[in-house]
LOVEX-891605 format. One record per residue (C-alpha): x, y, z. Coordinates in steps of 0.5 Angstrom, whole numbers. Layout:
LOVEX-891605
X, Y, Z
...
END
This chain:
LOVEX-891605
-204, -42, -172
-202, -48, -167
-194, -48, -167
-192, -53, -162
-193, -61, -164
-196, -61, -157
-202, -57, -159
-204, -61, -165
-200, -68, -165
-198, -71, -158
-201, -72, -151
-208, -72, -148
-212, -66, -147
-214, -68, -140
-207, -67, -138
-205, -61, -142
-211, -57, -140
-208, -57, -133
-202, -53, -136
-206, -49, -141
-207, -41, -140
-214, -43, -138
-211, -48, -133
-206, -44, -130
-211, -38, -130
-216, -42, -126
-211, -44, -121
-208, -38, -119
-215, -35, -118
-216, -41, -113
-210, -39, -109
-212, -32, -109
-219, -34, -106
-215, -39, -101
-211, -33, -98
-218, -29, -97
-221, -35, -94
-215, -36, -89
-215, -28, -87
-222, -29, -86
-221, -35, -81
-216, -31, -78
-221, -25, -77
-218, -20, -81
-223, -20, -87
-230, -21, -86
-235, -27, -88
-239, -22, -93
-233, -20, -96
-230, -27, -97
-236, -29, -100
-236, -24, -105
-229, -25, -107
-230, -33, -107
-236, -31, -112
-231, -28, -117
-225, -32, -116
-227, -36, -122
-225, -36, -130
-232, -34, -132
-232, -28, -127
-225, -26, -128
-223, -28, -135
-217, -29, -138
-218, -24, -143
-219, -19, -138
-213, -21, -135
-209, -20, -141
-212, -13, -143
-209, -11, -136
-202, -14, -137
-201, -11, -143
-201, -4, -139
-198, -7, -133
-193, -12, -136
-194, -16, -130
-198, -22, -130
-200, -23, -122
-202, -15, -122
-206, -16, -128
-210, -22, -124
-210, -18, -118
-213, -11, -121
-218, -16, -126
-221, -19, -119
-221, -12, -115
-225, -10, -121
-230, -16, -120
-230, -16, -113
-233, -8, -112
-232, -6, -105
-229, -13, -103
-223, -12, -107
-220, -8, -102
-217, -15, -99
-215, -18, -106
-208, -21, -105
-207, -18, -98
-200, -19, -96
-198, -24, -102
-192, -23, -107
-193, -25, -113
-190, -32, -113
-194, -34, -107
-199, -34, -112
-195, -37, -118
-191, -42, -114
-198, -45, -110
-201, -45, -117
-196, -49, -120
-196, -53, -114
-203, -55, -115
-201, -56, -123
-196, -61, -120
-201, -64, -116
-206, -65, -121
-201, -68, -126
-198, -73, -121
-206, -75, -120
-206, -77, -128
-199, -80, -128
-200, -84, -122
-207, -87, -125
-203, -88, -132
-197, -92, -129
-202, -96, -125
-206, -98, -131
-199, -100, -135
-197, -103, -129
-203, -108, -129
-202, -109, -136
-195, -111, -135
-197, -115, -130
-203, -119, -134
-197, -120, -140
-193, -123, -135
-197, -128, -132
-200, -130, -139
-193, -131, -142
-190, -134, -135
-188, -140, -138
-187, -138, -145
-179, -140, -147
-175, -136, -151
-168, -134, -152
-164, -130, -147
-160, -125, -151
-153, -121, -148
-149, -117, -152
-154, -118, -158
-152, -125, -158
-156, -132, -156
-155, -133, -149
-159, -138, -145
-166, -139, -144
-171, -134, -141
-178, -134, -141
-182, -128, -144
-186, -127, -138
-179, -126, -134
-177, -121, -139
-184, -117, -137
-183, -118, -130
-177, -114, -130
-181, -109, -133
-186, -109, -128
-182, -109, -122
-178, -103, -125
-185, -99, -126
-187, -101, -119
-181, -98, -116
-182, -92, -120
-190, -92, -117
-186, -92, -110
-182, -86, -112
-187, -82, -114
-191, -84, -107
-185, -82, -103
-183, -76, -107
-191, -73, -107
-190, -69, -101
-184, -66, -103
-186, -64, -110
-194, -62, -109
-192, -56, -104
-194, -49, -104
-191, -42, -100
-194, -36, -97
-189, -32, -93
-188, -26, -98
-182, -23, -102
-176, -26, -99
-180, -32, -94
-180, -28, -88
-187, -27, -87
-186, -20, -85
-192, -18, -89
-196, -23, -87
-196, -21, -79
-195, -25, -73
-199, -30, -75
-196, -31, -82
-194, -38, -81
-201, -40, -79
-204, -36, -85
-199, -40, -89
-201, -47, -86
-209, -45, -87
-208, -43, -94
-204, -49, -97
-207, -54, -93
-214, -51, -95
-211, -52, -102
-209, -59, -101
-202, -57, -101
-196, -59, -97
-193, -53, -92
-185, -52, -93
-181, -51, -87
-177, -45, -90
-177, -41, -97
-174, -35, -100
-179, -32, -105
-180, -38, -108
-181, -45, -107
-174, -49, -107
-173, -51, -114
-170, -58, -112
-177, -60, -111
-178, -59, -119
-171, -63, -120
-174, -69, -117
-181, -68, -121
-177, -68, -128
-172, -73, -126
-178, -78, -124
-181, -76, -131
-175, -77, -134
-174, -84, -131
-181, -87, -132
-180, -84, -139
-173, -88, -140
-177, -95, -137
-182, -94, -142
-177, -93, -148
-173, -99, -145
-179, -103, -146
-181, -100, -153
-174, -101, -155
-174, -108, -153
-181, -109, -157
-178, -106, -163
-172, -111, -163
-177, -117, -162
-181, -114, -168
-174, -115, -173
-176, -119, -179
-170, -124, -177
-173, -125, -170
-180, -124, -170
-182, -126, -163
-186, -121, -161
-189, -114, -164
-194, -109, -164
-201, -110, -167
-203, -108, -174
-209, -107, -177
-208, -111, -183
-215, -108, -186
-213, -101, -186
-206, -100, -183
-201, -98, -188
-193, -99, -186
-190, -95, -192
-192, -91, -198
-188, -95, -203
-187, -102, -199
-193, -105, -199
-191, -111, -194
-188, -107, -189
-192, -107, -181
-187, -102, -177
-187, -101, -170
-189, -94, -171
-192, -93, -164
-186, -95, -160
-182, -91, -165
-186, -85, -164
-186, -86, -156
-179, -87, -156
-178, -81, -159
-182, -77, -154
-178, -80, -149
-172, -77, -151
-175, -70, -151
-178, -71, -144
-171, -73, -141
-168, -67, -145
-172, -62, -140
-167, -65, -134
-162, -60, -135
-165, -53, -136
-169, -56, -130
-162, -56, -126
-161, -49, -129
-167, -46, -126
-165, -48, -119
-159, -43, -119
-163, -37, -118
-159, -31, -115
-160, -29, -108
-167, -30, -106
-169, -30, -113
-169, -28, -120
-173, -29, -126
-169, -33, -130
-173, -39, -128
-180, -37, -130
-180, -37, -137
-176, -44, -138
-181, -47, -133
-187, -45, -137
-184, -50, -142
-180, -56, -137
-186, -57, -132
-191, -57, -138
-188, -61, -144
-184, -66, -140
-191, -68, -136
-195, -68, -142
-190, -72, -146
-189, -77, -141
-197, -78, -141
-197, -79, -148
-191, -84, -147
-194, -88, -142
-201, -88, -146
-197, -91, -152
-193, -96, -148
-200, -99, -145
-203, -99, -152
-197, -103, -155
-197, -108, -149
-204, -108, -149
-205, -110, -157
-198, -114, -157
-197, -120, -161
-193, -126, -158
-191, -131, -163
-189, -138, -158
-187, -142, -164
-183, -137, -167
-179, -136, -160
-178, -144, -160
-176, -144, -167
-171, -139, -166
-168, -143, -160
-167, -149, -164
-164, -145, -170
-158, -144, -165
-157, -152, -165
-156, -153, -158
-151, -148, -157
-156, -144, -152
-156, -150, -147
-148, -150, -147
-148, -147, -140
-153, -153, -137
-149, -158, -140
-143, -155, -137
-146, -155, -130
-149, -162, -131
-141, -164, -132
-140, -161, -125
-145, -164, -122
-142, -171, -124
-136, -169, -121
-131, -165, -127
-128, -159, -124
-131, -153, -127
-126, -150, -131
-125, -157, -134
-132, -157, -135
-132, -150, -139
-126, -152, -143
-130, -159, -145
-136, -155, -147
-132, -149, -151
-129, -154, -155
-135, -158, -157
-139, -151, -158
-133, -149, -163
-134, -155, -167
-141, -154, -167
-141, -147, -170
-136, -149, -175
-139, -156, -177
-146, -153, -177
-148, -160, -173
-152, -160, -167
-149, -159, -160
-152, -165, -157
-149, -169, -163
-142, -167, -162
-143, -168, -155
-146, -175, -155
-139, -177, -159
-134, -173, -154
-131, -178, -149
-131, -173, -143
-139, -173, -144
-141, -179, -147
-138, -183, -142
-142, -180, -136
-149, -179, -139
-154, -183, -142
-157, -181, -149
-163, -180, -145
-160, -176, -140
-157, -172, -146
-164, -170, -148
-166, -168, -142
-160, -163, -141
-162, -160, -148
-169, -159, -146
-169, -151, -145
-175, -152, -140
-170, -156, -136
-166, -149, -135
-171, -144, -133
-168, -144, -126
-174, -141, -121
-176, -137, -127
-183, -138, -125
-183, -136, -118
-180, -130, -120
-185, -128, -124
-191, -130, -119
-188, -126, -114
-187, -119, -119
-194, -120, -121
-197, -121, -114
-193, -115, -111
-195, -111, -117
-202, -112, -116
-202, -110, -109
-198, -104, -111
-204, -102, -115
-210, -103, -111
END
């Protein structure tokens, strides 16, 4: 029976396999093998014994099923693993787990899982950045209404809106690259972090093991890797999930019937929007991913709680981390994938965007007109009041603002009809938008190269 929705509905298999029972088992075997390799480098284990250990340190020789059988008796997962390895290694089994404590294996294996997860997430993020950069470039000059407080504000371009997204995603990429060495970390200094069981070469042993595994070497630890590292990882996941939800929430709003400026692609030949309302074309992928992003963020609180261990450690974090590290990462992987899918298949209706601008009867150009008055020498406060009064007349009467302005003496006495027409052209109120989009796209493409 499959119980968790991640098993049957959400997530990508290439990510989920990292955190599966099999993925955990394989990496713990790899850590145990690396331990004996390091002992061999220091002359404590013979090359022949290491070769035997290396030959059985794989899930085919030491099966998860056999480990589970032993764990049913020992009630200890790592002890069960080492017993199963010793069985398979025969006489060479004497050195299995030599000088290690269970969490040397567990946390170092988790370090491998985190590293492998970040490899996938970084690739997904770079792919998404590429898609948004292309979208920004394509829609660089597509003028639309900018909105604040849910109300029409002044003109913007769709390319600038998406350039804000791509810039934010690049910051997430930079954060990941900066945090990588703090997150992909193992440890191998024993039960309380003294290295006493590893002997005089304890620090060298730890360095050999972890560098051999491709993990960073911590300066000091207790029995466990400091959970601030996991807090940073989950916080990064939550941050990226929030950006994806922000993007998808905007798409959902732009797809509203009364706005209809952009939205998810829809397979009109096969896709169904509603079981009863046959006309519906709902943004279901965006809605789905927004919901998953909220669950991903929810793992922040237990992750902080998991950092509060007694003395050199307790076990209260262990069960919780089997959820937090695996589920949060898998959910974000799914969220990024779906965000990519939505933006890759996004429709953008530039005609509708212009129509929505025109529906505002020139009100979105009130700021442009006010600034033009100031440029002609009128004090800013006076110009603001002139345009505020004209705007209120426009709203109450339903007239075009340009018509109200053309018969307002304070305006008509300064501007010619052609100048008024130019002031009310939304393309003349975009400022340095094009430069900003171009720079954001250029920086994004450099980042993902």
